[in-house]
C-alpha positions, 0 to 999 in steps of 0.5 A: 527500444534498446537491444538490452531491454529486449533481452530483459523482456526475453528473459522475463518471457522465457519460462524457467529452465527453458533454453535460451533459443528464441521461439516465434511465440516468445518473440511475439510476446517480446514485441508486444511487451516492448510496445506496452512498456514504452507506452506505460513509461516503465522500465525493465530491471533485473532483480539483482540490479541495484535499482530493483527494490531489495528483497525480490531476489531472495524469493524462491522461484521468483521473477528474474526481471521486474517492471517499474514505473516511478523512482523506487528510491525511498531511503528508509524502510517500507511497510506493507499494509494489507487486508480485505477488499470488502473491508468495513468502514472501520477497517478502512479507517484503521488502515488509512490512519495507520498508513498516515502515521507511518508516513509521517515517521518517514516509513514508505507504505506499500500495498497491492492497489486493491479495493478496501484496505489496500486503497485506504493504506495508499491514500493515508500515506499520500494524505500525509505527504509521504511515500506509497507504492504498489505491487500489481497483479497485472502488467504496468499498462493495466489499471485494476480496478478501473476506478483506481486509475487516478490512485495508480497515477499518484502512486507512480509519481510517489514511490512507484508501481511494480509488476512482475508480469510481462507487459501485455500479458493477461493476469491470472490468479497466480500473478496476484499470488506472486504480487502478494509474495513480492509485497512481503519481500520488499517490506521491512514488516507486514501488517494485516488489518482485516481479512476473512478466514481464507483471505488473500492477505494470508498469502502475504503473511505466509510469505513474510514469515518464510522470509523472516519479516516481522508480521503484525495484525490488528485485533477486532471484535471476536464476532467480526468475520473480517477479524478472522485472518488477523485473529488467527495470526495473533492466536497462533503466535505468527503475528504481533498484535498491532494497535497503532504506528508505534507498535509497527515502528517497534516491529521495525526496531525503531522508536517514535520520533525517529526517521529510519534510514537504510535498506528496507528489512534492515530498519536498525541501520543508520537511524537518524533522529528528527524533531517532530514538527510543531503542529500549527495552531488550530481554530477552536471548533464549536460543539457540532463541528467537533462532533462531526469532525470526530465522526468523519472518516479518513476515506470518502463517504456520504455525509449522512453516514457521519451525521448518524455517528455524530447524532446530528441531523443532516441539516446540522451536519451540512452547516457544520461541514461548511465550517470544517471545509473553510478551516481546512479540516474536511473536504468534499470529493468529486461526487459529493462524498466527504472526508476528514483532513488532518493538518499536521 
């Protein structure tokens, strides 16, 4: 490994304010980090470097070096979609659909790779063929949670993954809090979909407010505990009520049917209009197929859940799902879970 990279690893390993004299424990950490960085295919980038996502250098007490995998080269704005790990089915569906619609408008979607809202947002953007990236609370070499290994790999090949933690170091509560602040810093806007009263998503929201980033929140039933965080943000005036992608584009300062270009956080710069793609003609669905398609979620779930929402027997739903698969309107995932597909 080049000596310049090792110097960056030393800078990342050294506490702020510490003298530049290498200590034995620092050198051991640097050697360990170099091995992990090489194995993960990542790279070390100073936060003031042009290859570093914009905004991180503005964080008070933020990292001096970040670790990247993937291109991180999206020319337009990025939106962070965040929320509860224990999100409801409706919450995941809203996050998935919102991310998908934003990706279709040329907006990159970033989140934290956690269960629940984060994962749904990543999947929605990828489903649309758009860009999605993750800021990790762990080092690049780790996968957390473990079931997101394939998703993490897909994100590394899309927009990318980013970590401020020295490779090979153990994550802590503070590294996940730092993850939330970085998400706000690199985003042109932040949207909180769901969260309880003390949700970690509020850390991202607070950071967004401190950095002057537009903040949006999705309203829910007033009795829903998972609506407490977004409701508090809306009620206090900290966040704008967000219903759909059009509301988020308004937060960014652009309109529907345009593809924003420029630096994230400066969404009005260089807006280039595009013609919305003409959707292909679809084969008309029968009544049962239509009912089932509307009941299916954007994220995988057991078929019987959708069947109950569609008021169909499992036999009726199974027969309808076969036709939806043939028409490319639905998919059965490994393990038997099913989900809706949206053809653009």
